[in-house]
VOZA-213347 format. One record per residue: residue number from 1; residue in one letter; x, y negated, z negated of N, C-alpha, C in turn. Coordinates in steps of 0.1 Angstrom, whole numbers. Each point is the difference from the previous one (the first is absolute). Layout:
% VOZA-213347
node i: NUM&aa: A&npx: X&npy: Y&npz: Z&capx: X&capy: Y&capz: Z&cpx: X&cpy: Y&cpz: Z
...
% end
This chain:
% VOZA-213347
node i: 1&aa: M&npx: 1447&npy: -275&npz: -31&capx: -1&capy: -12&capz: 8&cpx: 15&cpy: -5&cpz: 3
node i: 2&aa: L&npx: 8&npy: 0&npz: -11&capx: 14&capy: -4&capz: 2&cpx: 7&cpy: 9&cpz: 10
node i: 3&aa: Q&npx: -2&npy: 13&npz: -2&capx: 7&capy: 9&capz: 9&cpx: -5&cpy: -2&cpz: 15
node i: 4&aa: Q&npx: -13&npy: -2&npz: 2&capx: -5&capy: -2&capz: 13&cpx: 6&cpy: -13&cpz: 6
node i: 5&aa: G&npx: 1&npy: -10&npz: -8&capx: 6&capy: -13&capz: 4&cpx: 15&cpy: 1&cpz: 3
node i: 6&aa: A&npx: 6&npy: 9&npz: -8&capx: 15&capy: 1&capz: 2&cpx: 3&cpy: 7&cpz: 14
node i: 7&aa: G&npx: -10&npy: 8&npz: 4&capx: 3&capy: 6&capz: 13&cpx: -1&cpy: -10&cpz: 12
node i: 8&aa: Q&npx: -7&npy: -11&npz: -2&capx: -1&capy: -10&capz: 10&cpx: 10&cpy: -11&cpz: -1
node i: 9&aa: A&npx: 4&npy: -3&npz: -12&capx: 10&capy: -10&capz: -3&cpx: 14&cpy: 5&cpz: 1
node i: 10&aa: H&npx: 9&npy: -9&npz: 2&capx: 14&capy: 4&capz: 0&cpx: 6&cpy: -3&cpz: -13
node i: 11&aa: L&npx: -2&npy: 9&npz: -10&capx: 5&capy: -3&capz: -14&cpx: 14&cpy: 6&cpz: -1
node i: 12&aa: D&npx: 8&npy: -6&npz: -9&capx: 13&capy: 5&capz: -3&cpx: -1&cpy: 13&cpz: -8
node i: 13&aa: S&npx: 11&npy: 7&npz: -1&capx: 0&capy: 12&capz: -7&cpx: -3&cpy: -1&cpz: -15
node i: 14&aa: R&npx: 3&npy: -11&npz: -6&capx: -3&capy: -2&capz: -14&cpx: -15&cpy: -1&cpz: -2
node i: 15&aa: S&npx: -7&npy: -8&npz: 9&capx: -14&capy: -1&capz: -1&cpx: -7&cpy: 13&cpz: 2
node i: 16&aa: Q&npx: 4&npy: 8&npz: 10&capx: -6&capy: 13&capz: 3&cpx: 2&cpy: 9&cpz: -12
node i: 17&aa: S&npx: 12&npy: -1&npz: -6&capx: 2&capy: 9&capz: -12&cpx: -9&cpy: -4&cpz: -12
node i: 18&aa: Q&npx: -3&npy: -13&npz: -1&capx: -8&capy: -5&capz: -11&cpx: -15&cpy: 5&cpz: 2
node i: 19&aa: I&npx: -4&npy: 0&npz: 13&capx: -14&capy: 4&capz: 3&cpx: -1&cpy: 15&cpz: -3
node i: 20&aa: R&npx: 10&npy: 8&npz: 4&capx: 0&capy: 14&capz: -3&cpx: -1&cpy: 3&cpz: -15
node i: 21&aa: A&npx: 7&npy: -8&npz: -8&capx: 0&capy: 1&capz: -14&cpx: -13&cpy: -3&cpz: -6
node i: 22&aa: I&npx: -7&npy: -10&npz: 5&capx: -14&capy: -4&capz: -4&cpx: -9&cpy: 12&cpz: 3
node i: 23&aa: A&npx: 1&npy: 6&npz: 11&capx: -9&capy: 11&capz: 4&cpx: 3&cpy: 12&cpz: -9
node i: 24&aa: R&npx: 12&npy: 3&npz: -3&capx: 3&capy: 11&capz: -9&cpx: -6&cpy: -2&cpz: -14
node i: 25&aa: Q&npx: 2&npy: -12&npz: -5&capx: -6&capy: -3&capz: -13&cpx: -15&cpy: 1&cpz: -1
node i: 26&aa: A&npx: -6&npy: -5&npz: 11&capx: -15&capy: 1&capz: 1&cpx: -4&cpy: 15&cpz: 0
node i: 27&aa: E&npx: 7&npy: 8&npz: 7&capx: -3&capy: 14&capz: 0&cpx: 2&cpy: 7&cpz: -13
node i: 28&aa: R&npx: 10&npy: -5&npz: -8&capx: 2&capy: 5&capz: -13&cpx: -12&cpy: -3&cpz: -10
node i: 29&aa: V&npx: -4&npy: -13&npz: 1&capx: -11&capy: -4&capz: -8&cpx: -13&cpy: 8&cpz: 4
node i: 30&aa: N&npx: -2&npy: 2&npz: 13&capx: -12&capy: 8&capz: 4&cpx: 1&cpy: 14&cpz: -6
node i: 31&aa: A&npx: 12&npy: 6&npz: 0&capx: 2&capy: 13&capz: -5&cpx: -3&cpy: 1&cpz: -15
node i: 32&aa: L&npx: 5&npy: -10&npz: -7&capx: -3&capy: -1&capz: -15&cpx: -15&cpy: -1&cpz: -3
node i: 33&aa: V&npx: -7&npy: -8&npz: 8&capx: -14&capy: -1&capz: -2&cpx: -7&cpy: 13&cpz: 3
node i: 34&aa: G&npx: 5&npy: 7&npz: 10&capx: -6&capy: 13&capz: 3&cpx: 2&cpy: 10&cpz: -11
node i: 35&aa: Q&npx: 12&npy: 0&npz: -6&capx: 3&capy: 9&capz: -11&cpx: -9&cpy: -3&cpz: -12
node i: 36&aa: L&npx: -2&npy: -13&npz: -3&capx: -9&capy: -4&capz: -11&cpx: -14&cpy: 5&cpz: 2
node i: 37&aa: L&npx: -5&npy: -1&npz: 12&capx: -13&capy: 5&capz: 4&cpx: -1&cpy: 15&cpz: -2
node i: 38&aa: D&npx: 11&npy: 7&npz: 4&capx: 1&capy: 15&capz: -2&cpx: -1&cpy: 4&cpz: -14
node i: 39&aa: V&npx: 7&npy: -8&npz: -9&capx: -1&capy: 3&capz: -14&cpx: -14&cpy: -2&cpz: -5
node i: 40&aa: S&npx: -7&npy: -10&npz: 4&capx: -14&capy: -2&capz: -4&cpx: -9&cpy: 11&cpz: 5
node i: 41&aa: R&npx: 2&npy: 5&npz: 13&capx: -8&capy: 11&capz: 5&cpx: 3&cpy: 13&cpz: -8
node i: 42&aa: L&npx: 12&npy: 2&npz: -3&capx: 4&capy: 12&capz: -8&cpx: -7&cpy: 0&cpz: -13
node i: 43&aa: R&npx: 0&npy: -11&npz: -7&capx: -6&capy: -1&capz: -13&cpx: -16&cpy: 1&cpz: 0
node i: 44&aa: Q&npx: -5&npy: -4&npz: 11&capx: -15&capy: 0&capz: 2&cpx: -5&cpy: 13&cpz: 7
node i: 45&aa: G&npx: 9&npy: 9&npz: 3&capx: -3&capy: 12&capz: 7&cpx: -5&cpy: -2&cpz: 14
node i: 46&aa: Q&npx: 5&npy: -10&npz: 7&capx: -4&capy: -3&capz: 14&cpx: 12&cpy: 2&cpz: 10
node i: 47&aa: F&npx: 10&npy: 7&npz: -5&capx: 11&capy: 3&capz: 9&cpx: -2&cpy: 13&cpz: 7
node i: 48&aa: T&npx: -2&npy: -1&npz: 13&capx: -4&capy: 12&capz: 8&cpx: 11&cpy: 3&cpz: 11
node i: 49&aa: L&npx: -1&npy: 13&npz: 4&capx: 10&capy: 5&capz: 10&cpx: -8&cpy: 6&cpz: 12
node i: 50&aa: D&npx: 5&npy: -1&npz: 12&capx: -5&capy: 6&capz: 12&cpx: 11&cpy: 10&cpz: 5
node i: 51&aa: R&npx: -1&npy: 12&npz: -5&capx: 11&capy: 9&capz: 3&cpx: -3&cpy: 8&cpz: 13
node i: 52&aa: Q&npx: 10&npy: 0&npz: 8&capx: 0&capy: 7&capz: 13&cpx: 13&cpy: 7&cpz: 2
node i: 53&aa: P&npx: 1&npy: 11&npz: 8&capx: 13&capy: 6&capz: 4&cpx: 9&cpy: -10&cpz: 7
node i: 54&aa: L&npx: 12&npy: -1&npz: -5&capx: 10&capy: -9&capz: 6&cpx: 14&cpy: 5&cpz: -1
node i: 55&aa: D&npx: 9&npy: -4&npz: 8&capx: 14&capy: 4&capz: 0&cpx: 7&cpy: -11&cpz: -9
node i: 56&aa: L&npx: 5&npy: 5&npz: -12&capx: 6&capy: -9&capz: -9&cpx: 13&cpy: -6&cpz: 5
node i: 57&aa: G&npx: 7&npy: 8&npz: 8&capx: 13&capy: -4&capz: 6&cpx: -2&cpy: -12&cpz: 10
node i: 58&aa: A&npx: -10&npy: 2&npz: 9&capx: -3&capy: -10&capz: 10&cpx: -5&cpy: -13&cpz: -6
node i: 59&aa: L&npx: -9&npy: 1&npz: -10&capx: -5&capy: -11&capz: -7&cpx: 11&cpy: -8&cpz: -7
node i: 60&aa: S&npx: 9&npy: 7&npz: -7&capx: 11&capy: -6&capz: -7&cpx: 10&cpy: -7&cpz: 9
node i: 61&aa: E&npx: 2&npy: 6&npz: 11&capx: 10&capy: -6&capz: 10&cpx: -6&cpy: -13&cpz: 5
node i: 62&aa: Q&npx: -13&npy: -1&npz: 2&capx: -6&capy: -12&capz: 5&cpx: 1&cpy: -11&cpz: -11
node i: 63&aa: V&npx: -2&npy: 4&npz: -13&capx: 1&capy: -10&capz: -10&cpx: 14&cpy: -5&cpz: -2
node i: 64&aa: V&npx: 10&npy: 9&npz: 1&capx: 14&capy: -4&capz: -1&cpx: 4&cpy: -10&cpz: 11
node i: 65&aa: N&npx: -5&npy: 3&npz: 12&capx: 4&capy: -8&capz: 11&cpx: -7&cpy: -14&cpz: -1
node i: 66&aa: E&npx: -12&npy: 0&npz: -5&capx: -6&capy: -13&capz: -2&cpx: 6&cpy: -8&cpz: -12
node i: 67&aa: F&npx: 4&npy: 7&npz: -10&capx: 6&capy: -6&capz: -12&cpx: 13&cpy: -6&cpz: 4
node i: 68&aa: R&npx: 8&npy: 6&npz: 9&capx: 13&capy: -6&capz: 4&cpx: -2&cpy: -14&cpz: 6
node i: 69&aa: L&npx: -11&npy: -2&npz: 7&capx: -3&capy: -13&capz: 6&cpx: -2&cpy: -11&cpz: -11
node i: 70&aa: T&npx: -4&npy: 4&npz: -12&capx: -2&capy: -10&capz: -11&cpx: 12&cpy: -4&cpz: -7
node i: 71&aa: L&npx: 11&npy: 7&npz: 2&capx: 13&capy: -3&capz: -7&cpx: 5&cpy: -13&cpz: 5
node i: 72&aa: P&npx: 4&npy: -9&npz: -9&capx: 5&capy: -13&capz: 4&cpx: 14&cpy: 1&cpz: 7
node i: 73&aa: E&npx: 2&npy: -9&npz: 9&capx: 12&capy: 0&capz: 8&cpx: 11&cpy: -8&cpz: -8
node i: 74&aa: G&npx: 12&npy: 5&npz: 0&capx: 11&capy: -6&capz: -7&cpx: -1&cpy: 3&cpz: -15
node i: 75&aa: G&npx: 10&npy: -5&npz: -7&capx: -1&capy: 2&capz: -15&cpx: 3&cpy: 15&cpz: -3
node i: 76&aa: V&npx: -7&npy: 4&npz: -11&capx: 1&capy: 14&capz: -4&cpx: -5&cpy: 10&cpz: 10
node i: 77&aa: Q&npx: 7&npy: 10&npz: 4&capx: -4&capy: 9&capz: 10&cpx: -3&cpy: 14&cpz: -6
node i: 78&aa: H&npx: -11&npy: 5&npz: 4&capx: -4&capy: 14&capz: -4&cpx: -1&cpy: 8&cpz: 13
node i: 79&aa: T&npx: 4&npy: 12&npz: -1&capx: -1&capy: 10&capz: 11&cpx: -9&cpy: 11&cpz: -4
node i: 80&aa: L&npx: -10&npy: 2&npz: 9&capx: -10&capy: 10&capz: -2&cpx: 4&cpy: 12&cpz: 8
node i: 81&aa: V&npx: 1&npy: 12&npz: -6&capx: 4&capy: 12&capz: 7&cpx: -12&cpy: 10&cpz: -2
node i: 82&aa: F&npx: -6&npy: 4&npz: 11&capx: -12&capy: 8&capz: 0&cpx: 3&cpy: 14&cpz: 5
node i: 83&aa: R&npx: -5&npy: 10&npz: -7&capx: 2&capy: 14&capz: 5&cpx: -13&cpy: 7&cpz: -2
node i: 84&aa: R&npx: -4&npy: 8&npz: 11&capx: -12&capy: 8&capz: 0&cpx: 3&cpy: 13&cpz: 7
node i: 85&aa: P&npx: -7&npy: 11&npz: -2&capx: 2&capy: 12&capz: 7&cpx: -6&cpy: -1&cpz: 14
node i: 86&aa: D&npx: 4&npy: 8&npz: 9&capx: -5&capy: 0&capz: 14&cpx: -15&cpy: 4&cpz: 1
node i: 87&aa: E&npx: -4&npy: 9&npz: -9&capx: -13&capy: 5&capz: 1&cpx: -9&cpy: -9&cpz: -9
node i: 88&aa: P&npx: -13&npy: -2&npz: 3&capx: -9&capy: -8&capz: -8&cpx: -1&cpy: 5&cpz: -15
node i: 89&aa: V&npx: -1&npy: -9&npz: -9&capx: -3&capy: 3&capz: -14&cpx: -14&cpy: -5&cpz: -3
node i: 90&aa: L&npx: -10&npy: 9&npz: 1&capx: -14&capy: -3&capz: 0&cpx: -5&cpy: -1&cpz: -14
node i: 91&aa: V&npx: -8&npy: -10&npz: -4&capx: -6&capy: -1&capz: -13&cpx: -14&cpy: -5&cpz: 3
node i: 92&aa: L&npx: -8&npy: 1&npz: -10&capx: -14&capy: -6&capz: 0&cpx: 1&cpy: -13&cpz: -8
node i: 93&aa: G&npx: 0&npy: -11&npz: 8&capx: 2&capy: -13&capz: -7&cpx: -7&cpy: -12&cpz: 6
node i: 94&aa: D&npx: -1&npy: -10&npz: -8&capx: -5&capy: -13&capz: 5&cpx: 12&cpy: -8&cpz: 5
node i: 95&aa: A&npx: 0&npy: -2&npz: 14&capx: 12&capy: -6&capz: 6&cpx: 4&cpy: -14&cpz: -6
node i: 96&aa: S&npx: -10&npy: -8&npz: -1&capx: 3&capy: -14&capz: -5&cpx: 5&cpy: 0&cpz: -14
node i: 97&aa: R&npx: -5&npy: 9&npz: -9&capx: 4&capy: 1&capz: -13&cpx: 14&cpy: 6&cpz: -1
node i: 98&aa: L&npx: 3&npy: 10&npz: 8&capx: 14&capy: 6&capz: 0&cpx: 10&cpy: -10&cpz: 5
node i: 99&aa: E&npx: -4&npy: -8&npz: 10&capx: 8&capy: -11&capz: 5&cpx: 3&cpy: -10&cpz: -12
node i: 100&aa: Q&npx: -10&npy: -2&npz: -8&capx: 2&capy: -9&capz: -11&cpx: 10&cpy: 6&cpz: -10
node i: 101&aa: V&npx: -1&npy: 13&npz: -2&capx: 10&capy: 6&capz: -9&cpx: 14&cpy: -2&cpz: 4
node i: 102&aa: L&npx: 3&npy: 3&npz: 13&capx: 13&capy: -1&capz: 5&cpx: 5&cpy: -15&cpz: 1
node i: 103&aa: Y&npx: -9&npy: -8&npz: 3&capx: 4&capy: -15&capz: 1&cpx: 4&cpy: -5&cpz: -14
node i: 104&aa: N&npx: -8&npy: 4&npz: -10&capx: 3&capy: -4&capz: -14&cpx: 14&cpy: 5&cpz: -4
node i: 105&aa: L&npx: 2&npy: 13&npz: 3&capx: 13&capy: 6&capz: -4&cpx: 12&cpy: -7&cpz: 8
node i: 106&aa: L&npx: -2&npy: -3&npz: 12&capx: 10&capy: -7&capz: 8&cpx: 2&cpy: -14&cpz: -5
node i: 107&aa: S&npx: -10&npy: -7&npz: -4&capx: 1&capy: -13&capz: -5&cpx: 8&cpy: 0&cpz: -13
node i: 108&aa: N&npx: -3&npy: 9&npz: -9&capx: 7&capy: 1&capz: -12&cpx: 15&cpy: 3&cpz: 2
node i: 109&aa: A&npx: 3&npy: 10&npz: 9&capx: 13&capy: 4&capz: 3&cpx: 9&cpy: -12&cpz: 5
node i: 110&aa: V&npx: -6&npy: -9&npz: 8&capx: 7&capy: -12&capz: 5&cpx: 1&cpy: -10&cpz: -11
node i: 111&aa: K&npx: -11&npy: -3&npz: -7&capx: -1&capy: -10&capz: -10&cpx: 10&cpy: 3&cpz: -11
node i: 112&aa: Y&npx: 2&npy: 13&npz: -4&capx: 8&capy: 3&capz: -11&cpx: 14&cpy: 5&cpz: 4
node i: 113&aa: S&npx: 3&npy: -4&npz: 13&capx: 14&capy: 2&capz: 5&cpx: 5&cpy: -13&cpz: 4
node i: 114&aa: P&npx: 3&npy: -9&npz: -10&capx: 3&capy: -14&capz: 4&cpx: 13&cpy: -2&cpz: 7
node i: 115&aa: T&npx: 9&npy: 10&npz: 0&capx: 12&capy: -1&capz: 8&cpx: 0&cpy: 7&cpz: 13
node i: 116&aa: G&npx: -12&npy: 5&npz: 4&capx: -2&capy: 7&capz: 13&cpx: 3&cpy: 14&cpz: -2
node i: 117&aa: G&npx: 5&npy: 6&npz: 11&capx: 3&capy: 15&capz: 0&cpx: -10&cpy: 8&cpz: 8
node i: 118&aa: T&npx: 1&npy: 13&npz: -1&capx: -8&capy: 9&capz: 8&cpx: -12&cpy: 5&cpz: -8
node i: 119&aa: V&npx: -12&npy: 0&npz: 7&capx: -12&capy: 6&capz: -6&cpx: -3&cpy: 12&cpz: 9
node i: 120&aa: Q&npx: 0&npy: 11&npz: -6&capx: -2&capy: 13&capz: 7&cpx: -15&cpy: 4&cpz: -2
node i: 121&aa: I&npx: -6&npy: 3&npz: 12&capx: -14&capy: 5&capz: -1&cpx: 0&cpy: 14&cpz: 7
node i: 122&aa: R&npx: -5&npy: 10&npz: -7&capx: 0&capy: 14&capz: 5&cpx: -14&cpy: 6&cpz: -1
node i: 123&aa: I&npx: -4&npy: 7&npz: 11&capx: -12&capy: 8&capz: 0&cpx: 4&cpy: 14&cpz: 1
node i: 124&aa: A&npx: -6&npy: 9&npz: -8&capx: 4&capy: 14&capz: 1&cpx: -13&cpy: 8&cpz: -4
node i: 125&aa: R&npx: 1&npy: 13&npz: 4&capx: -10&capy: 10&capz: -4&cpx: 7&cpy: 10&cpz: -9
node i: 126&aa: Q&npx: -6&npy: 2&npz: -12&capx: 5&capy: 10&capz: -9&cpx: -11&cpy: 10&cpz: -3
node i: 127&aa: A&npx: 0&npy: 11&npz: 6&capx: -10&capy: 10&capz: -2&cpx: -14&cpy: -6&cpz: 4
node i: 128&aa: T&npx: -9&npy: -1&npz: -10&capx: -13&capy: -5&capz: 2&cpx: -2&cpy: -15&cpz: -3
node i: 129&aa: E&npx: 12&npy: -7&npz: -1&capx: -1&capy: -14&capz: -4&cpx: 8&cpy: -9&cpz: 10
node i: 130&aa: A&npx: -5&npy: -12&npz: 2&capx: 7&capy: -10&capz: 8&cpx: 7&cpy: -10&cpz: -10
node i: 131&aa: V&npx: 12&npy: -4&npz: 4&capx: 8&capy: -8&capz: -9&cpx: 3&cpy: -13&cpz: 8
node i: 132&aa: L&npx: -2&npy: -11&npz: -7&capx: 4&capy: -14&capz: 5&cpx: 9&cpy: -5&cpz: -11
node i: 133&aa: E&npx: 13&npy: -3&npz: 4&capx: 10&capy: -4&capz: -10&cpx: 6&cpy: -14&cpz: 5
node i: 134&aa: V&npx: 1&npy: -9&npz: -10&capx: 6&capy: -13&capz: 3&cpx: 11&cpy: -2&cpz: -11
node i: 135&aa: K&npx: 13&npy: -1&npz: 5&capx: 11&capy: -1&capz: -9&cpx: 8&cpy: -13&cpz: 3
node i: 136&aa: D&npx: 3&npy: -8&npz: -10&capx: 7&capy: -13&capz: 2&cpx: 13&cpy: 0&cpz: -8
node i: 137&aa: Q&npx: 7&npy: -11&npz: 1&capx: 13&capy: -2&capz: -7&cpx: -1&cpy: -12&cpz: -9
node i: 138&aa: G&npx: -11&npy: -2&npz: -6&capx: -3&capy: -12&capz: -8&cpx: 4&cpy: 1&cpz: -14
node i: 139&aa: I&npx: -8&npy: -8&npz: -8&capx: 4&capy: -1&capz: -14&cpx: -5&cpy: 11&cpz: -9
node i: 140&aa: G&npx: -9&npy: 9&npz: 6&capx: -5&capy: 11&capz: -8&cpx: -10&cpy: -4&cpz: -11
node i: 141&aa: V&npx: -3&npy: 10&npz: -8&capx: -10&capy: -3&capz: -11&cpx: 7&cpy: 4&cpz: -13
node i: 142&aa: P&npx: -1&npy: -8&npz: -10&capx: 6&capy: 4&capz: -13&cpx: -8&cpy: 11&cpz: -7
node i: 143&aa: P&npx: 6&npy: 8&npz: -8&capx: -7&capy: 12&capz: -6&cpx: -12&cpy: -4&cpz: -8
node i: 144&aa: E&npx: 1&npy: -12&npz: -7&capx: -12&capy: -4&capz: -9&cpx: -12&cpy: -3&cpz: 8
node i: 145&aa: A&npx: 2&npy: -2&npz: 14&capx: -12&capy: -4&capz: 8&cpx: -6&cpy: 12&cpz: 7
node i: 146&aa: E&npx: 5&npy: 12&npz: -2&capx: -5&capy: 11&capz: 7&cpx: -14&cpy: 4&cpz: -3
node i: 147&aa: L&npx: -4&npy: -1&npz: -12&capx: -14&capy: 4&capz: -4&cpx: -10&cpy: -10&cpz: 5
node i: 148&aa: H&npx: 4&npy: -12&npz: 3&capx: -9&capy: -11&capz: 4&cpx: 0&cpy: -4&cpz: 15
node i: 149&aa: L&npx: 8&npy: 8&npz: 7&capx: 3&capy: -4&capz: 14&cpx: -12&cpy: -2&cpz: 9
node i: 150&aa: F&npx: -10&npy: 9&npz: -2&capx: -12&capy: 0&capz: 8&cpx: -12&cpy: -7&cpz: -7
node i: 151&aa: E&npx: 2&npy: -7&npz: -10&capx: -10&capy: -8&capz: -7&cpx: -3&cpy: -13&cpz: 7
node i: 152&aa: P&npx: -12&npy: -5&npz: 1&capx: -3&capy: -13&capz: 6&cpx: 6&cpy: -11&cpz: -7
node i: 153&aa: F&npx: 6&npy: -10&npz: 7&capx: 6&capy: -12&capz: -5&cpx: 12&cpy: 2&cpz: -8
node i: 154&aa: F&npx: 7&npy: 12&npz: 2&capx: 12&capy: 2&capz: -7&cpx: 12&cpy: -3&cpz: 9
node i: 155&aa: R&npx: 10&npy: -7&npz: -6&capx: 12&capy: -3&capz: 7&cpx: 12&cpy: 3&cpz: -9
node i: 156&aa: A&npx: 10&npy: 7&npz: 4&capx: 11&capy: 4&capz: -8&cpx: 8&cpy: -12&cpz: -4
node i: 157&aa: D&npx: 8&npy: 1&npz: -11&capx: 7&capy: -12&capz: -5&cpx: 12&cpy: -4&cpz: 10
node i: 158&aa: N&npx: 4&npy: 10&npz: 8&capx: 12&capy: -3&capz: 9&cpx: -5&cpy: -7&cpz: 13
node i: 159&aa: V&npx: -12&npy: -3&npz: 1&capx: -5&capy: -6&capz: 12&cpx: 1&cpy: -16&cpz: -1
node i: 160&aa: S&npx: 6&npy: -6&npz: 10&capx: 2&capy: -14&capz: -1&cpx: -14&cpy: -7&cpz: 0
node i: 161&aa: R&npx: 0&npy: -11&npz: -7&capx: -13&capy: -8&capz: -1&cpx: -2&cpy: -7&cpz: 14
node i: 162&aa: Q&npx: 10&npy: 0&npz: 8&capx: -2&capy: -6&capz: 13&cpx: -7&cpy: 9&cpz: 10
node i: 163&aa: S&npx: 0&npy: 13&npz: -3&capx: -7&capy: 10&capz: 8&cpx: -15&cpy: -2&cpz: 0
node i: 164&aa: S&npx: -6&npy: -1&npz: 12&capx: -14&capy: -2&capz: 0&cpx: -7&cpy: 13&cpz: -3
node i: 165&aa: G&npx: -13&npy: -1&npz: -4&capx: -8&capy: 12&capz: -2&cpx: -6&cpy: 0&cpz: -14
node i: 166&aa: F&npx: -11&npy: 8&npz: -2&capx: -7&capy: 0&capz: -13&cpx: 2&cpy: 14&cpz: -7
node i: 167&aa: G&npx: 8&npy: 9&npz: 6&capx: 2&capy: 12&capz: -7&cpx: -11&cpy: 10&cpz: 2
node i: 168&aa: I&npx: -7&npy: -1&npz: 11&capx: -12&capy: 9&capz: 3&cpx: 2&cpy: 9&cpz: 12
node i: 169&aa: G&npx: 11&npy: -2&npz: 7&capx: 2&capy: 9&capz: 12&cpx: 1&cpy: 14&cpz: -3
node i: 170&aa: L&npx: 8&npy: 4&npz: -9&capx: 2&capy: 14&capz: -3&cpx: -13&cpy: 6&cpz: -7
node i: 171&aa: Y&npx: -7&npy: -8&npz: -7&capx: -13&capy: 5&capz: -6&cpx: -9&cpy: 4&cpz: 11
node i: 172&aa: I&npx: -1&npy: -9&npz: 10&capx: -9&capy: 3&capz: 12&cpx: 5&cpy: 12&cpz: 8
node i: 173&aa: V&npx: 13&npy: 1&npz: 2&capx: 6&capy: 11&capz: 7&cpx: -4&cpy: 13&cpz: -7
node i: 174&aa: R&npx: 1&npy: 1&npz: -14&capx: -3&capy: 12&capz: -7&cpx: -15&cpy: 3&cpz: 2
node i: 175&aa: E&npx: -8&npy: -10&npz: -1&capx: -15&capy: 3&capz: 1&cpx: -3&cpy: 5&cpz: 13
node i: 176&aa: I&npx: 6&npy: -5&npz: 11&capx: -3&capy: 5&capz: 13&cpx: 4&cpy: 14&cpz: 2
node i: 177&aa: V&npx: 13&npy: 3&npz: -5&capx: 5&capy: 13&capz: 2&cpx: -8&cpy: 10&cpz: -8
node i: 178&aa: E&npx: -4&npy: -3&npz: -12&capx: -8&capy: 10&capz: -8&cpx: -13&cpy: 2&cpz: 6
node i: 179&aa: R&npx: -6&npy: -10&npz: 6&capx: -13&capy: 2&capz: 7&cpx: 1&cpy: 8&cpz: 13
node i: 180&aa: H&npx: 13&npy: 2&npz: 4&capx: 2&capy: 9&capz: 11&cpx: 4&cpy: 14&cpz: -5
node i: 181&aa: E&npx: -2&npy: 2&npz: -13&capx: 3&capy: 13&capz: -7&cpx: 15&cpy: 2&cpz: 0
node i: 182&aa: G&npx: 8&npy: -10&npz: 0&capx: 14&capy: 1&capz: 0&cpx: 6&cpy: -5&cpz: -12
node i: 183&aa: R&npx: 13&npy: -2&npz: 0&capx: 8&capy: -6&capz: -12&cpx: 11&cpy: -8&cpz: 5
node i: 184&aa: I&npx: 5&npy: -9&npz: -9&capx: 12&capy: -8&capz: 3&cpx: 10&cpy: 2&cpz: -10
node i: 185&aa: E&npx: 12&npy: 2&npz: 4&capx: 12&capy: 3&capz: -9&cpx: 10&cpy: -11&cpz: 2
node i: 186&aa: A&npx: 7&npy: -3&npz: -11&capx: 11&capy: -10&capz: 1&cpx: 13&cpy: 5&cpz: -6
node i: 187&aa: E&npx: 10&npy: -2&npz: 7&capx: 14&capy: 2&capz: -6&cpx: 6&cpy: -13&cpz: -2
node i: 188&aa: R&npx: 4&npy: -3&npz: -12&capx: 4&capy: -14&capz: -3&cpx: 14&cpy: 1&cpz: -6
node i: 189&aa: N&npx: 9&npy: -9&npz: 5&capx: 13&capy: -1&capz: -5&cpx: 4&cpy: -15&cpz: 0
node i: 190&aa: E&npx: -1&npy: -6&npz: -12&capx: 1&capy: -15&capz: -1&cpx: 14&cpy: -4&cpz: 6
node i: 191&aa: G&npx: -1&npy: -10&npz: 9&capx: 12&capy: -5&capz: 6&cpx: 5&cpy: 8&cpz: 12
node i: 192&aa: A&npx: -6&npy: 11&npz: 3&capx: 4&capy: 8&capz: 11&cpx: -11&cpy: 4&cpz: 9
node i: 193&aa: G&npx: -11&npy: -7&npz: 0&capx: -11&capy: 2&capz: 9&cpx: -11&cpy: 9&cpz: -6
node i: 194&aa: S&npx: -11&npy: 2&npz: 8&capx: -11&capy: 8&capz: -4&cpx: -5&cpy: 8&cpz: 12
node i: 195&aa: T&npx: -6&npy: 11&npz: -3&capx: -6&capy: 9&capz: 10&cpx: -15&cpy: 2&cpz: -4
node i: 196&aa: F&npx: -9&npy: -3&npz: 9&capx: -14&capy: 3&capz: -3&cpx: -5&cpy: 10&cpz: 10
node i: 197&aa: R&npx: -6&npy: 11&npz: -5&capx: -4&capy: 11&capz: 9&cpx: -15&cpy: 2&cpz: -1
node i: 198&aa: V&npx: -7&npy: -1&npz: 11&capx: -15&capy: 3&capz: 0&cpx: -2&cpy: 14&cpz: 6
node i: 199&aa: V&npx: -7&npy: 8&npz: -7&capx: -3&capy: 14&capz: 4&cpx: -15&cpy: 2&cpz: 2
node i: 200&aa: L&npx: -3&npy: 4&npz: 12&capx: -14&capy: 2&capz: 3&cpx: -3&cpy: 14&cpz: 4
node i: 201&aa: P&npx: -12&npy: 6&npz: -3&capx: -3&capy: 13&capz: 4&cpx: -2&cpy: 1&cpz: 15
node i: 202&aa: I&npx: 3&npy: 11&npz: 6&capx: -3&capy: 3&capz: 14&cpx: -11&cpy: 11&cpz: 1
node i: 203&aa: P&npx: -12&npy: -4&npz: 3&capx: -11&capy: 9&capz: 0&cpx: 2&cpy: 11&cpz: 11
node i: 204&aa: E&npx: -3&npy: 12&npz: -3&capx: 2&capy: 11&capz: 10&cpx: -8&cpy: -2&cpz: 13
node i: 205&aa: D&npx: -12&npy: -6&npz: -2&capx: -9&capy: 0&capz: 12&cpx: 4&cpy: -11&cpz: 10
node i: 206&aa: I&npx: 10&npy: -8&npz: -2&capx: 4&capy: -10&capz: 10&cpx: 14&cpy: 4&cpz: 6
node i: 207&aa: N&npx: 5&npy: 11&npz: -3&capx: 13&capy: 5&capz: 6&cpx: -2&cpy: 8&cpz: 12
% end
């Protein structure tokens, strides 16, 4: 309602910026509620997938472009660099759930890169597997946190208490990926960024 009213009123730049900030925070709260519901569905066995043939590269490019629009203006700046092959990378997947995977990885990359920097997103095909990789220049993950990284409600000790979230994003990401018969890998270097790599099978009958 505020955004609609702002379009009709002549508000100064400060007021417009405040309205955009309110909208972003509302979206974050909505996303957190959605993640908590997903945890409940997972534990009750009600988490389902609708898998169809899709181009992982095209889907990821769309998510990256939409995610760019959510980055705040001014302040800390993050640059998203996206790379994909010219030919389609076909997988059998649930589009909305794979979008959720990439969005969570991008959100973490930005959240844990408090000084900004470049976030690299790469789509590739390696033999019979599709690869989605997200690499940031953030705080990384300490060695003692490696075994717990994908556990629900876990947050590493080097994460600022001011960072929002319940520590369930990576847990949901892993569950979605494994339900696609894939796997998620992490390369961690505390203080020098992290790389998360999602690997999905490419069925022969959709090539």
